[in-house]
Structure formats: C-alpha cells, structure tokens
C-alpha positions in Angstrom: 93.5 72.1 137.5 96.3 69.5 137.5 95.8 68.8 133.8 95.5 72.6 133.0 98.7 73.3 134.9 100.5 71.0 132.5 99.4 72.8 129.3 102.1 74.7 127.5 100.3 75.8 124.4 96.8 77.0 123.5 95.4 78.4 120.3 92.5 80.8 121.1 89.8 80.9 118.5 87.4 83.9 118.4 83.7 83.3 117.6 80.8 85.7 116.9 78.2 83.3 115.8 77.5 79.5 115.8 80.0 77.8 113.6 81.9 74.5 113.4 84.4 73.9 116.3 87.9 72.6 115.9 88.2 69.0 116.9 91.5 69.2 118.7 91.8 70.3 122.4 94.7 72.4 121.3 92.1 75.0 120.3 90.1 77.0 122.8 87.0 78.8 121.4 86.0 82.1 122.9 82.8 84.0 122.2 83.8 87.7 121.6 81.4 90.4 122.7 79.3 88.0 124.7 78.2 90.8 127.1 76.4 92.6 124.3 75.6 89.7 122.0 72.1 88.7 123.3 73.0 85.0 123.0 75.3 82.4 124.4 77.4 80.1 122.4 78.6 76.7 123.8 82.0 78.0 124.7 83.8 80.3 127.1 82.8 84.0 126.8 84.9 87.1 127.1 82.7 88.6 129.7 84.3 87.2 132.9 87.1 88.4 135.0 88.9 91.5 133.8 87.2 92.2 130.5 86.0 94.8 127.9 83.4 92.6 126.4 80.8 95.3 126.2 83.0 97.4 123.9 83.0 94.7 121.2 81.3 97.0 118.6 84.5 99.1 118.4 87.2 96.6 119.5 85.8 93.6 117.6 87.8 90.4 118.2 90.2 92.4 120.5 87.7 92.0 123.3 88.4 88.3 123.3 92.2 88.9 123.0 92.0 91.4 125.9 90.2 88.8 128.0 92.9 86.2 127.1 95.6 88.7 127.9 94.1 89.4 131.4 92.8 86.0 132.3 94.5 83.1 130.5 97.2 82.7 133.1 94.6 81.9 135.8 93.5 78.9 133.7 96.9 77.8 132.4 99.5 79.0 134.9 102.4 77.3 133.1 101.5 78.3 129.5 104.6 79.0 127.4 103.1 79.5 123.9 99.9 81.0 122.7 98.2 81.5 119.4 95.3 83.7 118.1 93.0 82.5 115.4 89.5 83.1 114.1 86.5 80.8 113.7 87.1 80.8 109.9 90.9 81.4 109.8 93.5 78.9 110.9 97.2 78.5 110.1 98.0 75.9 107.4 101.2 74.0 108.2 100.7 71.4 105.5 102.1 73.5 102.6 104.8 75.7 104.1 106.5 76.5 100.8 103.4 77.3 98.8 103.1 80.7 97.0 99.4 80.8 97.9 98.4 82.7 101.0 94.8 81.4 101.4 93.4 77.8 101.2 89.6 77.8 101.0 87.9 74.9 102.7 84.2 74.1 103.6 85.2 72.4 106.9 87.9 72.8 109.5 90.8 70.4 108.8 91.9 68.0 111.6 95.3 69.7 112.0 96.8 66.7 113.8 100.0 67.3 115.7 99.8 71.1 115.2 100.8 71.7 118.8 104.3 70.2 118.4 104.6 71.7 114.9 104.0 75.2 116.2 106.5 74.8 118.9 109.1 73.4 116.3 108.5 76.5 114.1 109.2 78.7 117.1 112.6 77.1 117.6 113.7 79.1 114.5 111.4 82.1 114.6 110.0 84.5 117.2 106.5 84.6 115.8 104.3 82.8 113.2 102.3 85.2 111.1 99.9 84.9 108.1 101.6 85.4 104.7 101.6 89.1 103.8 99.1 90.7 101.5 100.7 93.1 98.9 99.1 96.2 97.7 100.1 98.7 94.9 100.4 101.6 97.3 101.6 102.3 100.9 99.7 100.9 103.8 98.6 104.4 104.8 96.7 104.8 101.5 95.3 101.4 101.6 93.9 102.2 105.1 92.5 105.5 103.8 90.7 103.7 100.9 89.1 101.1 103.1 88.4 103.1 106.3 88.6 106.7 107.6 92.0 108.3 107.1 91.6 110.7 110.1 91.6 107.7 112.5 95.0 106.7 111.1 96.2 110.3 111.8 94.8 110.1 115.4 96.8 106.9 115.9 100.0 108.3 114.5 99.7 111.2 116.9 99.1 108.9 119.8 102.2 106.8 118.9 104.3 109.9 118.7 103.1 111.1 122.1 103.0 107.9 124.1 105.9 105.8 122.6 107.9 108.1 120.3 110.6 105.5 119.9 108.2 103.6 117.7 107.4 106.5 115.3 110.1 105.7 112.7 108.9 102.1 112.6 105.3 103.3 112.4 106.2 105.6 109.4 108.1 102.8 107.7 105.3 100.3 107.9 102.5 102.7 107.1 104.0 105.2 104.7 106.6 103.2 102.8 105.7 99.6 103.1 103.0 98.3 100.8 102.2 95.0 102.5 101.1 93.5 105.9 100.3 90.3 107.5 96.6 90.6 108.1 93.9 89.4 110.6 96.1 89.8 113.7 96.5 86.0 114.0 99.8 84.7 115.3 101.5 82.1 117.4 104.3 83.0 119.7 105.8 82.5 123.1 103.6 83.8 125.9 106.1 86.5 126.8 105.7 88.1 123.4 101.9 87.9 123.7 102.0 89.7 127.1 104.5 92.4 126.0 102.7 93.1 122.7 99.3 93.5 124.3 100.7 95.6 127.1 101.9 98.0 124.4 98.9 97.7 122.0 96.1 98.3 124.5 97.8 101.4 125.9 97.5 102.8 122.3 94.0 101.6 121.7 92.6 103.0 124.9 94.0 106.4 124.1 92.6 106.2 120.5 89.2 105.2 121.9 89.1 108.6 123.6 89.5 110.6 120.4 88.0 108.5 117.6 84.3 109.3 117.2 82.5 106.4 115.6 79.0 107.6 116.3 78.2 108.3 112.6 80.1 105.3 111.3 78.5 102.2 109.8 78.6 99.1 112.0 81.5 97.9 109.9 83.6 101.1 110.2 82.9 101.3 114.0 85.5 98.5 114.3 88.2 101.2 113.6 90.2 100.2 116.7 90.5 96.7 115.4 91.4 97.7 111.9 94.2 99.9 113.4 95.3 97.1 115.7 95.5 94.7 112.8 98.2 96.9 111.3 99.9 97.8 114.5 101.0 94.2 114.9 103.2 94.7 111.8 104.7 97.8 113.3 105.6 96.0 116.5 107.1 93.1 114.7 109.1 95.4 112.4 110.3 97.6 115.3 111.6 94.6 117.3 113.3 93.0 114.4 111.6 89.7 115.0 112.3 86.6 113.0 109.0 85.7 111.3 107.7 82.4 110.0 105.1 83.3 107.4 102.5 80.7 106.8 99.3 80.5 104.6 95.9 80.2 106.3 92.9 78.0 105.9 89.8 80.0 105.3 86.6 78.1 106.1 83.8 79.2 103.9 81.1 78.2 101.3 81.7 78.4 97.6 79.4 81.5 97.3 81.2 83.3 100.2 84.5 82.5 98.5 83.4 84.4 95.4 82.1 87.3 97.4 85.4 87.4 99.4 87.4 87.6 96.2 85.2 90.4 94.9 85.7 92.4 98.1 89.5 92.0 98.0 89.6 93.3 94.5 87.2 96.2 95.3 88.9 97.4 98.4 92.6 96.7 97.8 93.5 96.9 94.1 92.4 99.2 91.3 93.8 97.2 88.5 93.7 93.6 89.2 94.1 91.0 92.0 96.3 91.2 95.0 99.8 90.1 94.6 101.2 87.6 97.2 104.9 86.9 97.9 106.2 83.6 99.1 108.0 83.9 102.4 109.4 81.3 104.7 111.3 82.8 107.6 112.4 86.4 107.1 113.8 89.3 109.0 112.4 92.8 108.7 115.7 94.4 107.4 116.5 91.7 104.7 
C-alpha cells in the first residue's frame, strides 16, 4: 500500500481477450466485461467494487472506465494523472510532429520514460488526445452512416434536457464539425477524468433507458460506447481545453492492417481515404 500511495500516474489498458501486455508498470491492464465474459484474463477485472461489468455488451470498454472512475482512488489514493488506452492502441510520443495519425506495429513498443513525458506534455496542455480523423461531412452524418441515427437524436434530446448549457457545443461538434479524436483514449489530470465521467455517465445512463438495442447486431449494441466516443470531443470543445494531439500505435498483424484500412474507407469516406491533419497543441476556437 505504501508503494501504491506514491503512484502519481497510471495508464489503464482495456482488454477483451488474451493479448500481449505492456512491459512497463506504468500501464495497468483491466479486463472489460469480466462478469459476462465466461473467462478470466491474468489481470484485474472490472467486476469488483462499484461496477457495471455485466452491461459490457452495450457499454463496451466503458465498463472498465466506469470501474476505474469509481475504484481507482482506493488503489492509488494520491494519483494525480490518469490515462485510458486499449490493448491495441497506445499513444506514440516518439514522432510528435508527424502528419500520420496511426503507426502500425506487430508488438507493443517499450515506451520507456512515458510517465515523465506524459506529465511534461500536460504542463502545456489540459489533455492528450489521439490525432483527429477528418471526414467529408459533419460528424452527425458520419455517425448516421456507421450506426443508427435515431440513437444520436435520443442523445441530443438528453443533452438538451439534462445539461442544456452544452447543447450549442453539442451542435457545433456534431452538426458542423467534420472531425473528431476517436477511441476515447486520453491522458489528463485526475480531476478532469473525474469531472468528465461524472458528466458522461449521467448522460449514458439516461440514454440506456431509451435506446432499444434488442434487434441490433452485437456490434451495433455498443451504441452507448459509440456515442461516448464522440461526446469526449463535445466536452473538450465546450470547456475550451488546450489539447496535445498525438498519433497512436496500433498493434496488429499485416492481414488485420489491410482489413482495418478497408473498413475505414468503407465506413467513413465515399471517394477515397480519410484525410488527417497534423496538430500539435491547439485550442478549440483557433
């Protein structure tokens, strides 16, 4: 407990299946949806303490993030910074000025010294996000093409009812803006993490009451997670946060890389590949 009390930064890594583990103790693997998975991975599960592990089919990785939000302070009482990552997606701090947003790798890089480097980034920014993906239409239309548009409408109504002060930012991000930082991975101060998830889960639990996923495919049942991925962009925009955009490592095989490229073109662009913009640290109103 003494050692845990000294920890200031943890990067949480969400897992659904057996996969390579990061080598550095900076990273903390969490099995998402453990309560309904039928198997146990060699890591902490999201089914202890205050948790929603059994709702993983609709919340996806957000059952792990909920667990962390409710329980991480009991493990690391003095934590000051926190990050969210996925078992195949990690921030790349090696090429900060690159125009590429994704670096494909077959193994997880060592990422030595990343703890100090994350904290150094946050001396000049409020949050570290993945480099934005750019589409040739507004985010609302992009969501409608990939998922069920009525779920977006449900969420817009919920935002209007529960936190109307956010509706102009919601409209700006969804109905005018044609880009977003995907995956809901970020690194920030713990205070932001706590405030953001307090806001987000209030919306998601209301949306859960009205979004009927009973006839959806297993992929589309993750509607709450798809909406939450985009809502991070709304929250960051609304609060005028300073953002350090960084590319990501995507851990995959050559075959999966080809399939991933095909899916991106199929779902996001009608006439070519996704355009990416090089960003360092930016403000929403620049």
